[in-house]
Each structure stands twice: as C-alpha cells, then as structure tokens.
N, C-alpha and C positions, 0 to 999 in steps of 0.2 A: 770296109774293116783291116781286110791282110791286105791285101794293094796283094795279091798276087794272079786279080784279075781284074774285068770292069768290070764294074758295080753293074746288082739286076737281082729282084727280089730275088729271084732262086740264088743264086749264087748269095746273101743275103742272110739268109736263111733257112740253107740246105747245104752251101758246098765247101762257105770260106772252112778256114782250118776251127774256127773256134766256133762257131754252129755244133759243126762237125761234135766236138768235144764234150759240145753241154749238152744237146740230141741224143746219144750216145751212153750216156750216165744221168740225164733222167729220162726218159724213155726207154731203154736197150735198145738191141743194135735191131732187133723183126723188127720193131716200129719207125726204127728211122730208117730204113731199106722202103717202109712204105711211103720216106715224104718225095719219093721221086716226080710230083707231078708236075710241069711249067706252075699251074697258077696259084697263087694261095689261096684261093678259095675251093678247086681241086684239094688243097689237101687240110685245108681247116675240113669241108665237110666228112670229108672221106673217115677224118681221126673223129670226129661227130658219134661218128656209126661204128663204131670198134676196137671203144676204149671205155675205161671207166670215166666215172666226171675227178675224180681226181690227179690221175694222168690227164686228163684232156686241161684243167685250169691250169697244167704243169707247162703244157704244150701255149697255152694262148700266152697264160707272163711268160713265160720264156720269147713267144717272140717281140711281145714289147720291152724287154727286156734289148732285146739288140738289136729292137727298133732305135730303141734310146740309146746306149752304144757307140750304133752307129752316130746317128747326132751331134755326142761328143765328140767324136772322131773328124767329123768332120767340121768343127766351132773349134780343133784348137784345142783339145781335149784330153789327159788322156785314157785313154779306153783300156777294159776293164779285161781281164785273164779268163778265161776260159775256167777255170777253177773257183775266182771271188762271181763269175754270173749266176755261176750253179748255184750255191750258199744262199746267196743271196734271192734269188727264184725260189729256192725250197722252205726257205724261211719266211715269205710272202706269201707263198703258198700257202704256212701253218699258219701265218695271223688268217688270211685274208679267210680260208676255213673257224678257225674259232669265231669270228666273227660276226659270222654265220651264224652258227649255231647257239649262240645265246642272243636277246635282246639286251637294247644297253643299259638296261636299268642293273642286269645280274651281271656286266662286264662290271659298273662303278660296285658292284659291292660281293660277290662274287668272289675270292681270292683263290684257285688250284691250289690240293693238296694234297697228300695220298691219305686214300677211307680204309679202312681198315674191311680186310671179309666180313659175313660174320663166325659167333662161336666157332668156333672148332674147323673151321675150313680156312684154306688157304688162300693168293695173294699170287699172281706169275706177271711182273711188269716185265716190258721185252723193249728194245729199243737200237737203233742199228748209226751207226755213222762213218763217215767215210772224209776224203781229202783228196778232191781231185788233183793237185800237183803230184805229190807222191807216191799215187795210186792206189791207197791205201782203203781197208776199209775194215769194220766192225761190230760186232754184236753182243749187248751185254744183258745180263736176266737177273731178276733176285725174286726169289718165294720167298712169301713172307704167311708167318699167320693174326692169328687176330688181331694179337697184344704188342703186332711188328718186331714184333724178333727173327731176324735172316737163320731161312733154313737151308738155301740153301744159294749162290750166287754164280756166275758166270759173263769170266770177260774172254773173247774169243777171235783173235782176225781172220776175213777174208779174203780167201782171190778172187779172182776171177770175179767180182759184180755187174753186172748184164746190168742193171737200174737198181736207182733210190730204187722200187718198187718189193724189186723182186730180193733186197736187202731187207726191209723191213718184212718183209711176209717169213726169212731166212730167218729173223731175228725171236718169230713169233716160235716156231718150228722147235724151235730151239729152246727156250724155253715151258713148252710143252712136253720134248725129250728131256731139260732137266727136271721137272717129275717126272713125269714115267723113272725117271735110272734115279732116284733116291726112292720111292716108294711109297711116293704123294697123291692121295687123287682129291676130291670134290674136291676142286679149283676155279677160279676166275682167272681169266687170259684179260689184260689190261697192255693198249696198244696210245702211241699219237698218229700210230700209217690209221686212219679213220676209211681208207679203201681197201685198205687189207681185212681192217678188221666186220668191216658190212663184210666181204667175202664170205666172212667163216661163220658169223653171223646168217647169211640165209643161207649157208652151206650151200655156195656157187662158185663149181670151180671148173675157170676158164676154158679157153682150145688153145693154152700157150702154154709156151714155158713157167712163169708161173701157175698154173694150173696141179702141176706134181706135185711142187711144193702146198699149195693147200688142201687136194688130195692127203696128203701124207701125214698133213699138222689137222685134218678132219680127224688121221685114224688114231691118232695117237691121243685128240682125243679123245675118242667113245676109250679108249685104253682108262688113263686117269681121268674119268668121269669130269671132262671137262660143264660148266655146271651155264656159263656165260663167257662169251667174249667180248667184250666193252672199249673204244674209244673216246680217253680223257684225253686234255688239257695236256700239256708239254710239265708242264709247273709241278704236278700231281705225277710225273713220270722221270724225277731226274734221277733219283734212285743208277737206274737202269739206262739212264745217260750219257751218264757218267761215267758208266761200266762199261758203255762202249765204247767209249774215248779213249779209259783204259789200252782195251785191247789194239788202238791205233797202236800202242806201241809197243805192240807185244809178239815174240816172235812163234806163241801156239797157244793151246787155251790155257786156259787156267779156272779151276772151278776152286769155293769157298766153304767147306762145312762147317767148321770150327773158326772162325774168324773173318774176320775181316780186314784189306788195307784198310790203315785209318781216316781219310779222304772219303773211302765210300762210309765207312761205320759211320764218321762223326754226320752226313747226310739221311745214313739208317734214325740216328737219335732225334735227325730237329724232323723228318717225319713222324716221329715217337712221338714226338713231347707236346706237337702241333694237334695232338686226338688227344690227349692226356693219358698217351700209356708209356709206362717206366720200358726203356730195353736197360 
C-alpha cells in the first residue's frame, strides 16, 4: 500500500506505515507490539486468547479493511488514509455490535433514546472522540436527574491517547469523578463502549494499562454508590457524544454546572421531550 517495501502479508498488515497508524490507535502500543509473528494465523490465535471480544472485533474488521484498501489500490482506486480507515473500522464495529445485541424485529421497531433514572436518581452518560489526522482526542460527560435536567457536564481534551478502549475507559472514569466532585450519589453509568462497561459490571481488572483505569473507576463507583453500569446504543448517548466532539476544539477542560452550550442544551431538551419530561 505504501510502496516502501515489497508486498507481503506481514508488511501489509503489520509493517506498512498506514497499518502501523491504524493498529496503534485501535489496539494501543502494547498490543501492537505483539503483532510480530510472521504468519497471520499465529497473530490471530495469539490475540484471541489475550484481548477482549470488542478488541478482537476491531482486529478482524481492521484486517478486512486493510485488505480491501490494498485491493482498491491494486485496481487503480485511491487508497484511504489511516484516519479514514480507523473511523470506518470503529463505526463498523459499533454497528456490528448493535446488530448482534438485538434481534431484527427489535431493530425495526425500537428507536434508541435516552431513558431517565428512577425518581431521585442520577444518570451519567460518557463518550469519547478522536481525530487521527490532528492527533486530538476528547471525552464528554453529562449527569442528569430523573426529569432530564442537566446537573453537570464536562468536555475535556485528552493528550497521548494510547487506544480507543483506553479513551472510552477514561471517559467513564471522568464521569464518575464529576459525580464525586459535585456530590452526587446513587448513580447509573452509561456508555456505548460495551467492552469497558462489561469490565466495570463484572468488576474485572485487566492486567494491562487499562486495568489501572478500571480499578480507579470501581473505587470511585463505591464512593458515589454506583448502582449499575450499562451499555447503550449510540443514539441514547448523543449528548455525551456531542460533548466529546466539542472537547476536540478546546485547549482545556470545561465544566458546566449552570447553563450549557446552546447546541448541547438543544440535545438535552430533545432527550427530555422524547420521554415527556420538560426541561
């Protein structure tokens, strides 16, 4: 793909400059370093026993997309840059996960919307965003009550993101930290990062860099009386997603306790109106 070396399977998947950029963002440096076996089956078998299901999905979809990109170039089409490859792989993986979590009948009849917590409760929604071209990453967090009112929100740029999964986990940690900072207890945590949510729900601490974030999140969860951690569809996490996108344009963290940016406020109002709650 890069024309810097003779074509081979190891070069296409592990050594090409585009492939290196893709894997560093999707899997992180530590996992990428394990992709050193010369044969594809060895790498696939090794990863299947050392990473979680979501990361394995990213790997398989990533290999498929790199191969498709290679074929497009061979047949005269323009190849995709690493940033476009990463964005496509992440989006496809999310759609694949959603398609397998619900049966077809539910998909046709169910529209994902934000649901309020029980009376007197609070819900934290978290999300992460990144742009490979600029190297920017950000997280978004919002805490709402049972009426859909925004109690607190945060947009925060993140430096030196090592992987998509680490970024999503960091967003959950920031959500719990914000709840602790504003003195909220009895919370539900929601994110569309199903792999991270499963670790938190099962109280599983990986023996990796990710483990330190999960451990800190579980500790904070005890402090704010975390009632549950739940994976949701992206459509039910739109406010947090927009806050994460906003973070990409910020130089530092912004927290809102009174009032929200106009675009964010409109999304909060939409979520509340869809469930019959005035804001």
